[in-house]
N, C-alpha and C positions, 0 to 999 in steps of 0.2 A: 425617717425612711422606714418603711415596713420591713419585717423580716422576709428575706427572699424565700420562696417556696417553689417546688416543682409543680408547674401548672398543667403539663401534659407530657405524655410518653408516646412515641411513635415507632412502630415496627414495620419494616418493609421486607416481607419474606423473599420477594423477587426483586433483584436490583432493577431500578428504573420504573417499576410498576407502583400503583397505589398501594398503600399499606393500611394499617388500622391503628387505633389509639386505645390501648388497654388502660385500665386503671392502675395496673402494676406490671412490672416486668422483671425477670431474672437477669442479672448482670453476669455475663461470662467474660473471661479474659479477652476474647476477640469481639465483644459487642453484646447487645441485648439478645437474649435467647430467640432464635428463629430469624434474626434480622439479616437479610441479604445473604442467605445461604444458597440461593438459586440465582442463575443468570442466563441470559440469552447471548449466544455467540454467533458470529458469522462464519462463512465457510473457510476463512483464513484463520479462524480460531480466536479472533479478537472480540472482546466483550462488546455487546451492543447496548446502548443507553438511549435516553431521550436526546442526547446530542445528535445522534444519527436519525432517530425515529421519534419525533415528538408525540406521535399517537400512542406510544407506550404509556403515556400519562393517563390514557383512558382505560387501560386494562388494570385489573386488580387481582390480588392474590390473598386468599384467606388461609391462614396457617391452620393445619389440621393436627390432631393428636398424632404423635410419632414423627412430626416434621414434614409431612406431605403438604401439598398446597391444592386449593380449589381455585382454578383460574376462571376469569370471566372477562369479556371484552365486547364492545359493540359489534353486532353482526356475527358473533361466534357462539356456538353452543358451549355451555360451561364444560370444563374438563377437570377431573381430579387426577393428580399426579402423586403417586406414592414415592417415598425415598427409594432411589434405585440401589440395588445391591452391587457391591464391588466384586467383580468376578475375576479374581486373581490379580497378579502384578501388572498385567497389561489391560486392566479394565478401566483405566482413566485416559483422558485426553488432555493435552496442554491447552490452557486458555490464557491468552494474552490480556492481562489487566493493566493497561497503561504502561506497558513495557516489562512487566513482571509476568513470567509464565507460571501458572498455577495448575496443578493437576486436579482434575474434576471428573465426576462420574456422569456419563450421558444418561439422560432421563428416559430416552426411548423414542421410537418413531412416531408415536401418537402425539407426544408433546412437541416434537420437532415440527410436525405437519401443522399443528394448531397455530404455533407462532409464525411459521413460514407463510401460511395462508393469510394470517392477520396483517403481517407487515408487507406482504408482496415481495419478499426476498427469502431465499433459502437460508435458514438459520437452524441452530440446534439449541436445546435446552439442557442445562447441566446443573449439577448439585455439588457443593463442596462438602465432602464427607468428613473431613478431619481438619477443622480450622486451627487446631492446636499445632499443626505442623506444616500446613500447606503454603501459607503466605505470610512472610514477615512484614512488619511495619517498616516503613522507610527508615533505614538505619541512621540517616542524618538526624532524625527526631525521635528515635526509639531507644529503649533500653534492651539489653540482651534478652532474647526469648519472646519478645512481644510479637503477637500475630494478629491478623485481621481477617474478616470474612471477605465477601465481594464488595464491601463498601469502598468508596473512592480511595481511601488511604488509611483511615484510622477507625478504631472500634466504635466510637460514638461521636456525634456532633451535637453541641449545645448552642442554643440561641436564646435570646431574651426578648420578652414582649416590649420592653422599653426601647430597645434598640430598633425594633421593627417600627414602633411608633415614630421614633426620630427619623428613620429612613423615609417613612411615608410622608412626613412633614417636608422633607427636602424634595421628594418627588413632586409634591403638590406645588412647589415653587418653580419647577423646571419646565422644559419644553414639552414634556409628555405627561403633564399632570392628569390627563384624561385616563391614563393607564392605572392610576392609583385609586385608593390605597390597595396595596398588595397584601394578600393573606400569607400566613407563615408557611403554608405548604409549598410555596415557591422554593423554599430553602431546604426542604426535606430533612429536618432535624430529627434526632432521636429523643432529645429532652429539651423542653422549653421551660424557662424560669421566669417567674413574676417577681416584682418587688425590688429590682435593682435600678441604679441610675443608668441612663443610656450609655452604651459603649463601655460599661464597667468591666465587661468580660475581657477587654483588651489587656487589663492588668492582672488577670488571674493566672496563678501557677499551679495551685492545688485547691480542690474544693471537695466537700462531701455533700451527698444527697441522701438524706436519711443516714443510714449507717455505712454507706458505701463511699469510699474515697477514690477520687479520680485525679490523674495528672493531666495538666493542660499541655498538649504536645506542641501545637502551633495554631495560628489563625487559619481559618478556612478560606482559601481562594475560591472565588465563584466563577461559574462558566455560563454558557448559553442556556443551560437547563433552567436557570432562575427566571429567564424571560418567557418561559412556557407556562401558559395558563393550564393548571392541572385539571381543570374541568372540561376545557374545550380542545386542548392541544395546540391552540394558536399562540404565535410568538409576537412579542412586541420589542420595545427598546429598553424597558425598565425591568429590573433595577440596575442593570449594568451601566446605563448612561449616568445615573446619579452616583453609583458606587465609584465610577471612574473619576468623578469630580471631587468626591468627599472622602472616599475610603480606599485610596490606593496606597498600598504598602509594598515598596519595591516594584515588582512587575505583576503583583496580584491585586485583585479587587476583593476586599475582605468583608465577610459578614459571618459571625459565629466563630466558635473555637472547636478544635478537634481534641477529643478526650481519650485517655487510655485508663481503664480501671486498674486500681492497685490490688484488688481482691474481688472475689465473688460476693454476691449479695442480692437483695431484692430492693427495688425502688418503687415508690407508690406516689401517685398524684396527691399533693398536699404535704409531702415530706419537706421538712425544713432544709434549706441550703446554707451551708457555711463556707465562707471563703477562708481557707487555711493558710494560703500564701499568695 
């Protein structure tokens, strides 16, 4: 078996939008630097993702120096949004992220209008100014003081190329074989590892990527976003149909593992990966 290595890194500046794949990334306590610090929310204050609007997959965000973003989407003029300033104690709004209310800073009317016009619904665009204090990780799986950005629940998500290959083999044997093989972007990971056995990540508890150590919090339960083609925004049946048959753990359909960094550092494509526990 070859030595596992980090094969790719993925940063998504805006939750639910396309991201980019740098050669290296800084690891912060709440996730990769710049990852999911921005989000779209509806008029009720609930975070909006590809679950509600699959066409968010077609929009992209480029991270700018200083933390701002350059937005682009089909049929829309590009828009640059700088990090908004926090104007006093009343300068934030509450955002409901899957039941947890997170205080966030509104990005302004221009960004709100850009996303509202694109989605055909009134929405707002917000920024998480202080991930060190705004949103704790689920206490059932967290250690004291651990926090997360606008990611679904944990600072990072790891997947492996061997497990994707194994899943695609199962899809090829099923009723919707024409939908495969699926690319890794269906699962929107932060780090992808080469050189492991299929599903080896099920047994991991701690691992290092280069010099950075991570704790494995829990398996990642998958949702309808994985059925969304990230190039077209169209939805199918896979991989949920096959995950339901082969990768059901309790009431979740599992692919990948959620990670929490134990310290800061930098990870780079090609870094060796060691399973510590």
